[in-house]
C-alpha positions, 0 to 999 in steps of 0.5 A, spaced: 321 712 696 326 716 691 329 710 689 322 707 687 321 713 683 328 712 680 327 705 679 320 706 675 323 711 671 329 706 669 324 701 667 320 705 662 327 708 659 333 704 661 337 709 657 334 715 660 337 719 666 334 724 671 338 731 671 342 731 677 340 738 679 333 735 679 335 729 683 338 733 688 333 738 689 327 733 690 331 729 695 333 735 699 325 737 698 324 730 702 327 733 708 323 740 707 317 737 706 317 732 712 318 738 717 311 740 717 304 737 716 297 739 714 291 739 718 288 732 717 281 733 719 276 733 712 283 732 708 281 729 701 286 731 697 294 733 698 298 734 692 305 736 694 311 737 689 316 738 694 315 730 696 319 727 690 316 720 692 309 722 689 311 724 682 312 719 677 316 721 670 316 718 663 323 717 660 322 725 657 322 727 665 314 729 664 310 727 669 305 721 668 302 721 675 302 725 681 300 721 688 295 724 693 298 724 700 291 725 703 287 719 706 283 718 699 290 716 696 288 719 689 292 719 683 292 725 678 295 722 672 296 723 664 296 718 659 297 723 653 305 724 653 304 731 649 299 733 655 304 731 661 307 737 665 314 737 667 317 738 674 321 745 675 326 744 680 327 751 683 320 754 682 317 758 688 322 759 694 327 755 690 322 749 691 320 744 686 313 745 682 309 742 677 310 747 670 304 747 666 305 751 659 298 752 657 297 745 654 298 740 660 293 737 665 292 731 670 286 727 671 284 725 678 278 722 674 272 720 678 275 715 683 275 719 689 268 720 691 270 726 696 272 730 690 265 730 687 262 736 691 255 736 690 251 743 691 250 745 698 256 741 700 262 745 704 269 745 702 276 748 702 281 748 696 288 751 697 293 752 692 300 755 692 302 757 685 306 762 681 302 765 674 305 771 670 300 777 670 298 776 663 297 768 664 291 764 666 289 757 667 285 752 671 288 750 678 282 744 679 275 743 676 270 738 675 265 739 669 265 743 663 261 747 658 257 753 661 257 755 668 251 751 670 255 744 668 261 745 673 261 743 680 267 747 681 272 751 677 278 754 681 282 758 676 286 764 674 285 770 669 290 776 668 290 780 674 285 776 678 282 769 680 276 766 679 271 761 681 265 757 679 261 753 684 255 749 682 253 754 676 255 761 680 261 765 678 265 771 681 272 774 680 277 778 684 283 782 683 290 778 685 297 780 685 302 778 681 308 773 683 307 767 687 300 766 691 297 763 696 290 762 693 284 759 697 277 758 696 272 756 702 265 754 701 260 753 707 255 750 702 251 757 701 257 762 699 264 761 697 269 766 698 276 767 695 282 769 698 289 771 695 295 771 700 290 771 706 285 777 703 278 776 701 278 778 694 271 774 691 265 772 694 259 768 691 252 765 692 252 758 691 247 756 685 244 749 684 249 747 678 253 741 678 257 735 674 259 728 674 265 729 670 272 728 671 276 732 676 282 735 672 288 739 675 291 744 670 285 744 666 277 743 666 273 739 661 271 743 655 264 740 654 259 738 659 259 731 657 266 730 660 270 731 653 276 735 651 280 740 656 279 747 656 282 753 660 289 750 661 294 753 666 300 757 664 304 757 670 307 753 676 303 749 681 307 747 687 301 744 692 294 743 692 290 741 698 282 740 698 278 739 704 271 736 705 269 742 710 270 749 710 276 751 714 274 757 719 278 763 719 283 761 724 285 754 721 285 758 714 290 763 716 295 757 720 295 753 713 297 759 709 302 761 714 305 754 714 305 754 707 308 761 706 314 759 711 315 752 707 316 756 700 320 762 703 314 767 702 312 773 706 307 771 711 300 774 710 299 780 713 292 782 716 289 789 715 292 792 721 299 790 720 299 792 713 296 799 715 302 800 720 307 798 715 305 802 709 311 806 707 311 806 699 306 807 693 307 799 692 305 798 699 298 803 698 297 798 692 297 792 696 293 795 701 287 796 697 286 789 697 285 790 704 279 795 703 273 791 706 278 790 712 280 797 713 273 800 713 272 797 720 279 798 723 278 803 728 285 806 727 285 807 720 282 814 719 287 817 724 293 812 721 291 815 714 291 822 716 298 821 719 301 819 713 298 824 709 301 829 714 308 826 714 308 825 706 304 830 702 305 826 696 302 820 699 295 824 699 293 821 692 295 814 694 290 815 700 285 818 696 285 812 691 285 807 697 278 811 699 276 810 692 277 802 693 273 802 700 268 806 697 267 801 691 266 795 697 260 800 699 264 800 706 266 808 706 264 809 713 263 816 716 270 817 719 273 815 712 268 820 709 270 825 713 278 824 711 275 824 704 272 831 705 279 834 708 282 831 701 277 835 697 281 841 698 288 838 698 294 841 694 294 835 689 289 835 684 289 827 683 287 827 691 282 832 690 279 828 684 279 821 687 276 824 694 270 827 690 269 820 687 269 816 693 264 821 696 260 820 690 260 813 691 258 813 698 252 818 697 250 815 691 250 808 693 247 809 700 241 812 696 240 806 692 234 804 695 227 807 695 229 811 701 234 816 700 239 817 706 243 823 703 240 830 701 236 832 707 237 837 712 243 838 717 248 834 713 255 833 716 261 837 714 264 833 709 257 832 705 257 840 705 264 841 702 262 835 697 256 838 695 259 845 694 264 844 689 264 848 684 263 846 676 270 847 675 272 842 681 267 837 678 270 838 671 277 837 674 275 831 678 272 828 672 279 828 668 282 825 674 276 819 674 278 818 667 285 817 668 284 813 674 279 808 670 284 808 664 289 806 669 294 811 667 295 815 673 301 811 676 305 811 670 309 817 667 310 813 661 302 811 660 301 819 662 306 821 656 302 816 651 296 819 653 298 826 651 300 823 645 293 820 643 290 827 645 295 831 641 293 826 635 286 827 637 286 834 636 290 834 629 284 829 627 279 834 629 282 840 626 283 836 619 275 834 620 273 841 621 277 844 615 274 838 611 267 840 613 268 847 612 269 850 619 271 857 619 279 858 619 279 861 626 276 854 629 281 850 625 286 854 627 284 854 635 284 846 634 291 846 631 294 851 637 291 846 642 294 840 638 301 844 639 300 846 646 299 839 648 305 837 644 309 842 648 306 839 654 308 832 652 315 834 651 316 837 658 313 830 661 318 826 657 324 830 661 328 826 666 326 831 671 319 830 670 316 826 676 310 822 677 306 828 680 309 833 675 307 828 670 300 828 672 300 836 673 302 836 665 296 831 663 291 835 667 293 841 663 292 838 657 286 835 658 283 842 661 286 845 654 282 839 650 276 840 654 276 848 652 276 846 644 271 840 645 266 845 648 268 850 643 266 845 637 259 843 641 257 851 642 255 852 635 250 847 636 248 847 643 250 854 647 244 852 652 241 845 654 235 843 657 235 836 661 233 832 667 235 831 674 232 825 677 235 819 682 237 813 678 231 808 678 231 803 684 226 798 681 228 792 677 232 794 671 227 791 665 223 794 659 217 792 663 215 795 669 213 802 667 210 804 674 209 811 678 214 808 683 220 807 678 224 813 681 224 816 688 221 823 688 227 828 687 230 832 681 227 837 676 227 839 669 233 844 668 236 849 664 244 850 663 245 857 661 251 855 658 256 849 656 261 851 662 256 851 667 256 858 670 248 858 671 243 852 672 235 854 672 230 849 675 223 849 671 218 846 675 221 848 682 216 844 686 210 846 682 207 839 681 209 837 688 214 831 690 215 826 685 220 826 679 220 827 671 220 821 666 221 823 659 222 830 656 222 833 649 223 840 646 218 843 641 221 846 635 221 853 637 225 851 643 220 855 647 216 849 651 217 842 653 212 836 654 214 831 659 211 826 664 211 827 671 209 822 677 206 825 683 209 822 690 206 825 696 206 819 700 212 816 699 215 811 701 211 805 699 209 800 704 213 794 701 220 794 698 219 796 690 227 795 689 225 787 690 224 784 684 219 779 687 216 783 692 214 789 687 211 784 682 207 781 687 204 788 690 203 791 683 195 791 684 196 794 691 201 799 689 197 802 684 191 804 689 196 808 693 200 812 687 197 816 682 198 814 675 204 818 671 201 823 667 203 828 661 204 835 662 207 841 658 210 848 660 213 854 657 220 855 659 220 862 660 215 861 665 207 860 666 203 855 669 204 847 668 199 844 663 196 837 664 195 834 658 193 827 660 189 824 666 187 817 666 185 815 673 188 808 672 193 808 666 200 811 666 202 815 660 210 817 659 215 818 655 212 823 651 214 826 644 212 832 640 209 830 633 211 836 628 203 837 627 204 839 635 200 832 637 204 829 642 205 821 642 207 817 648 207 810 651 202 808 655 199 801 658 192 804 657 192 798 652 190 793 658 196 788 656 200 784 661 207 782 660 208 775 657 214 773 662 215 773 669 211 768 673 204 768 675 204 771 681 206 778 678 201 783 675 205 787 670 202 791 664 205 793 657 205 799 654 203 801 647 204 808 643 198 813 643 197 820 640 194 826 643 191 830 638 192 838 639 188 841 633 181 840 631 178 836 629 179 831 635 183 836 639 184 833 646 182 826 644 187 820 645 187 815 640 191 808 639 197 809 635 200 802 635 198 796 637 203 791 639 201 785 643 207 786 647 211 793 648 212 799 644 216 804 647 221 810 647 218 814 641 221 820 638 220 824 632 225 823 627 227 829 621 222 825 616 216 826 621 215 819 623 216 817 630 221 812 631 220 807 637 223 800 640 218 795 638 219 788 642 215 781 641 214 775 644 212 771 637 215 765 636 222 768 637 227 769 643 224 775 646 231 777 648 233 778 641 227 782 638 227 789 641 228 792 634 227 799 632 221 801 628 217 807 625 210 809 624 207 815 621 204 820 626 197 818 624 198 810 625 200 808 618 206 805 616 208 802 622 214 797 620 221 795 622 227 800 621 233 796 623 235 790 627 228 786 626 232 779 625 239 781 628 241 777 634 245 782 637 245 787 640 239 784 644 236 791 644 236 798 641 232 804 644 232 811 645 233 812 637 233 820 635 235 823 628 242 825 626 240 831 623 241 831 615 244 824 614 238 819 615 242 816 620 239 815 628 243 815 634 241 810 639 243 806 645 245 798 645 242 794 651 239 788 653 232 785 655 233 785 663 236 792 663 234 799 662 236 803 656 243 804 658 249 801 654 254 803 648 252 809 644 251 806 636 249 810 630 245 806 625 244 807 618 238 804 615 240 805 608 245 799 609 239 794 610 234 793 615 238 787 618 245 789 615 251 789 621 254 794 616 249 799 618 251 799 626 257 803 628 259 804 635 261 810 638 263 808 645 267 801 643 269 801 650 262 800 653 259 793 653 251 792 654 249 789 661 246 783 658 247 780 651 253 780 646 255 786 642 257 787 635 259 792 630 265 796 628 267 803 631 265 809 628 270 812 623 275 816 628 275 810 633 270 813 638 270 814 645 275 809 649 272 808 656 274 803 661 267 800 662 261 804 664 254 806 661 251 811 657 244 813 656 239 818 652 244 820 646 243 826 642 246 828 636 249 835 635 251 833 628 255 827 625 261 827 629 259 830 636 253 828 641 250 829 648 249 823 652 249 821 659 254 817 662 256 813 668 262 810 670 263 803 671 261 801 679 264 795 682 259 792 687 254 797 685 248 796 690 243 799 685 238 795 681 240 799 675 248 797 676 249 805 677 248 809 683 243 814 684 247 819 682 251 816 677 250 819 671 253 826 668 252 829 662 257 829 657 259 832 650 262 825 646 265 825 639 267 820 634 275 823 635 275 820 642 273 826 647 268 825 653 268 832 656 263 833 662 258 838 662 254 837 668 254 833 674 250 833 680 252 831 687 246 828 689 242 826 683 243 823 676 243 828 670 239 825 663 236 827 657 240 833 654 237 837 649 240 843 645 236 849 647 235 852 640 230 852 635 230 846 630 227 846 623 220 843 624 220 836 620 214 835 615 207 834 617 205 827 614 198 829 613 193 822 613 191 821 606 183 820 605 182 813 607 178 808 603 171 807 604 170 801 608 163 801 610 165 804 617 168 798 620 175 798 623 178 795 617 185 796 613 187 794 606 193 789 604 195 788 597 201 784 595 203 785 587 207 779 587 207 774 593 214 771 590 218 777 590 223 776 595 221 769 597 226 763 597 227 760 590 226 754 593 218 756 592 216 755 585 212 760 582 205 757 582 205 754 589 202 759 593 194 759 593 192 763 599 195 767 605 192 765 612 191 771 616 192 770 624 193 773 630 197 771 637 192 774 642 195 778 647 195 777 655 189 781 658 190 785 664 184 787 668 185 793 674 181 789 679 183 781 677 190 783 675 194 779 670 191 774 666 196 769 664 196 764 659 202 760 661 202 758 668 208 758 673 214 761 670 213 763 663 220 762 661 220 755 662 219 750 656 213 745 656 210 742 651 203 745 652 206 752 651 209 752 644 208 759 643 207 765 648 200 767 647 194 763 644 192 764 637 186 765 632 185 765 625 181 770 622 181 767 615 184 766 608 185 770 602 186 768 595 192 769 591 191 770 584 195 766 578 200 772 578 202 772 585 198 778 587 193 778 593 188 784 595 184 783 602 182 787 608 184 786 615 182 788 622 185 795 624 189 796 630 190 788 631 197 785 631 197 780 625 201 775 622 201 772 615 202 765 612 203 763 605 199 757 604 199 752 598 193 749 594 192 744 600 192 749 605 198 747 608 203 753 610 209 754 606 212 760 609 210 763 616 211 770 619 214 770 626 213 777 627 207 781 627 204 788 624 198 792 625 195 797 621 191 803 622 183 804 621 183 805 613 190 804 612 192 801 605 199 797 606 202 794 600 207 788 601 213 786 597 213 779 597 212 774 602 217 775 607 219 778 614 223 785 613 222 790 608 226 796 606 222 798 600 215 799 597 212 794 592 215 796 585 210 799 580 208 796 574 201 794 570 195 792 575 196 786 578 190 781 577 188 782 585 188 789 584 183 789 579 177 788 584 175 790 590 179 788 597 175 782 600 175 780 607 179 773 608 174 767 608 174 765 616 174 758 618 168 754 619 169 755 627 169 762 626 174 768 626 173 770 633 175 764 636 182 762 640 184 755 637 184 749 642 186 742 642 181 739 645 175 741 641 178 742 635 183 736 634 181 731 639 175 730 635 178 728 629 183 724 632 177 720 635 173 719 629 179 717 624 185 715 629 184 712 635 181 705 632 188 703 631 192 708 636 187 708 642 189 707 649 190 699 649 196 697 645 196 702 640 200 701 634 207 703 634 206 705 641 202 712 639 196 713 643 192 718 640 186 718 645 183 723 649 185 719 656 187 725 661 194 724 663 197 726 670 199 733 668 192 734 665 193 734 658 190 729 653 195 723 652 194 724 644 197 731 645 203 728 649 204 723 644 204 729 639 211 731 642 214 724 644 211 723 651 208 716 652 203 714 657 206 716 664 213 718 661 216 725 663 221 725 657 220 723 650 221 716 648 217 717 641 218 720 635 215 727 635 209 728 630 209 736 629 214 741 627 213 747 631 217 753 631 221 754 638 219 760 642 226 761 644 229 760 637 233 766 635 231 772 631 233 770 624 228 770 618 224 764 617 226 759 611 220 756 607 218 749 610 222 750 616 216 748 620 209 747 620 204 742 617 209 741 611 214 737 615 210 735 621 210 727 621 203 727 623 201 730 616 206 727 612 203 720 614 196 722 612 199 724 605 205 720 603 203 713 607 198 709 603 195 705 609 193 712 612 190 715 606 185 709 606 184 708 613 184 715 616 181 719 610 179 726 613 174 730 610 176 737 607 173 741 614 177 736 618 184 737 614 183 744 614 182 744 622 188 739 623 193 743 618 191 750 621 192 747 628 199 745 626 201 751 622 198 755 629 204 752 632 200 746 636 196 750 641 193 747 647 189 752 651 184 757 648 183 761 654 187 765 659 187 764 667 183 768 672 188 768 678 182 771 682 176 768 681 170 771 684 169 765 689 176 765 692 178 758 689 184 756 685 186 760 679 182 757 673 182 758 665 176 761 664 178 768 661 176 769 654 177 775 650 172 779 646 175 778 639 171 782 633 170 778 627 172 781 620 165 782 617 165 778 610 164 783 604 160 780 598 165 778 593 
């Protein structure tokens, strides 16, 4: 066979010669390869570089094909000379291998059906390769593009291996050097192994691909083009089975391969544990974490190692951390960790504390807590009794370990240099800001002390243990000056203790059962943790606090409390679907959340709200003493999820505390979706997160808004039209700067993520206004943008922040949780994961409080603050006692795209996307059935629409009109034919009597209208918009509004029988229940499920980005249905519409082509199937005589 390969090589290039050393190696490998075999049952691919007969080379010694030794007899080929790998004569175990250098790959094509693995089909992939730790690449793959369009992809990344199986992806740690890698799938789950160790596991999804199967790369795109993720390394052997090898078979195969390539045979956990001698052994042993957790002899063996080798205590403790990360730290190993809490080595103590914290927090992640009750074991008592100083030291250990510097003296020395430089920057900044000479000198002394410690660490005599000790000394000194810098702004704190949420992480689902009962409002008497005082101390019974604010005199707090005397619930509220389907039942079992107030010095707790059904939460003080809070009193349903759920959305409300109206609750904002997280800013306004489902992708439209405490001037502050980050929440003032600090997060998340500082003066949608204080943190969902703050900020190795508070422009309080691999909590954080920290722009993060059982959140400095101005409402204009507001536009063209010529806009259409109702007995009234996130033609938008009317635009571009108050409105600029030129794909609400001016016709404003001479429209009273002929209180419905027009004007040519151009505009009822004409509008011919016709209406995509709308981007101006009536002579003559018909048609198109005009009743009185019969009561705007 070798001669055959040489003959082919000679035929291709009569002048080329193989390297003699390569020839000898390949020949010798024939005998080595023949000495063993592989299991044949189910074998569908065997590529073996040691078998020279399977490799064909070109004249340059590059591989043109690699032949399969399995019964499939496939060929991995490469026709592109530049993309051919070469043969490394002596690679793994001095045996040949194919060398891929980052741009080479082979194509198995689609000629081997057995390699086209379908979802649910079992398989096994085994590879013998060597890839440098910093390199990456693909071993074998079918498919490309997104995960969902890959059947399988087995790959390596720096320090880890990964797999995508039918759309699901997971990664796991992989040691350096040559590796025996395996991926075994039983059809439901896939498990990855490195040298016999389980390193990853994933649940198989439903994705797939019919693309070529590649070796050394994957396809770049889903349509089988390009090559991506190329391998940089050597591949000696690749074996694929069409079945899942059992554990015994897989072990036997990996042992045989190890022998063949002269590698150490894979060890099981027990053997590896028995062989432990060096720190390197411990590092490797961490890969056996899951196996060690169940070894009976592991606790005794590890205890023996610590006794014989005290220096190994840190390594043993770190091993316990890795076991805890796998959620496998049993009680016996926890007992060992408890013993290490008093070890002489600080790193051993800190790691042991971390391991126990993960065990306790992880096992309390469900809706019932295992730990925290009576008669705990001794290790728990020792853990819970740790002093504050011990927890600060343990936190420093956590930081070193999470950054990966604790096993390397050089990296510890580099960290000391970073600390010293940080202290110098702090000193310079304090001097520049006018701090006292004593403060500046103290920081400079700290920098000098750290520099001296770094000098000791650089000595040859400094071993790793000594280096760690010096590093901890430096951290302790830095801790002191960071707390000293914060103390003038926060000598005491008030904060919350609570279990982290066990329910689904989402901006929706704000219910009583979100947290388990436990915790309190606490006062930290000094920043160094000497004394902690509980405020409520059980006076409200079992439950938890949700939301906290401190009055400006620092003498009282307002908060919301969920009473839970009958915990736990009868169903698992940690389960997404179970909770959603049982909301109505759960609301009958648990009292709603109410708002309370209490004095911090003592005295009774005062209940401020008490609705019997709706929950009130997240309260904040207004400067007037009124209280703003979020509440689902608005009776709005979530426009997402599926129709088996019954979820409510909150708006903002305000409780009046002063006469007149003391004790009354009134609506502050009106959103058809969500307004939450209110906080009073320094200027007296209320900042909050405003989230929309309105013709833009719901995941990108979580913006910061502000509103006056009287409900006026609600508008975007920042990120209204930015794609990333997906959301900003929990915004509070950075005092005296006009900036706010907030958390950047996702949509399907709690308010956790990186801390950012926002400067709205850059512009409402300008990226330059967002600076990241914690650049080492990524949101749990969606992309992150923005440059770090000046000074660099805190560089964390992952984790999550929440509830930040600015002490000044450089120093902040925040809750932080370390990254938690394999977290079982729905929040991505253990129940006790959050502690309170001081963080700053210089890069410091220093612990203030950490509780062994509970999370700590919402830190507020317990000191008096200047009270912001009280924004008293102006006297409202006379509106005849109606619930109305007034809008004026001095010049509609201001800020509009220049492509819209002056004089084009003649009218402004006022419309409303009507929110989904919620009924306490009938539950959520869905507009979209099934899964609301599914694209379907009959729901081009999230909610139905009504047109309130149209207002005239004067010749100078001005308009002056009334609108319904407390109604989420949007506007459309119309031309003389009533056709939309520009659409607002957001919404805004005005309070009763409010007068609002708009600069031009666009979606983001940062300034009031310019002053000048009185516009024409303002020389007369505001007029009510002219309602449409069908009335301003009616939802648009296709069947009654549009189909009659088509019947009268179109179906003579475009009827059901032989329609012109195949365009059927008849009222024939299709199988999906829609009229065929509507299906035709979106390209679906009769009986078709995919578009085959031209789409006749241009709609805004409800999954579109958050960008500002462009003129004529969609709507009647660019819809073929309308254009043909305007531009085609035949249609102008044969299908002439009356003015009323024309208005109805273009209004329907501009409303995004709605079909249904009613909501679903999921629980009709007769017990039948859901029916579309819910019609909300909508008040028409009274017409004012002109």
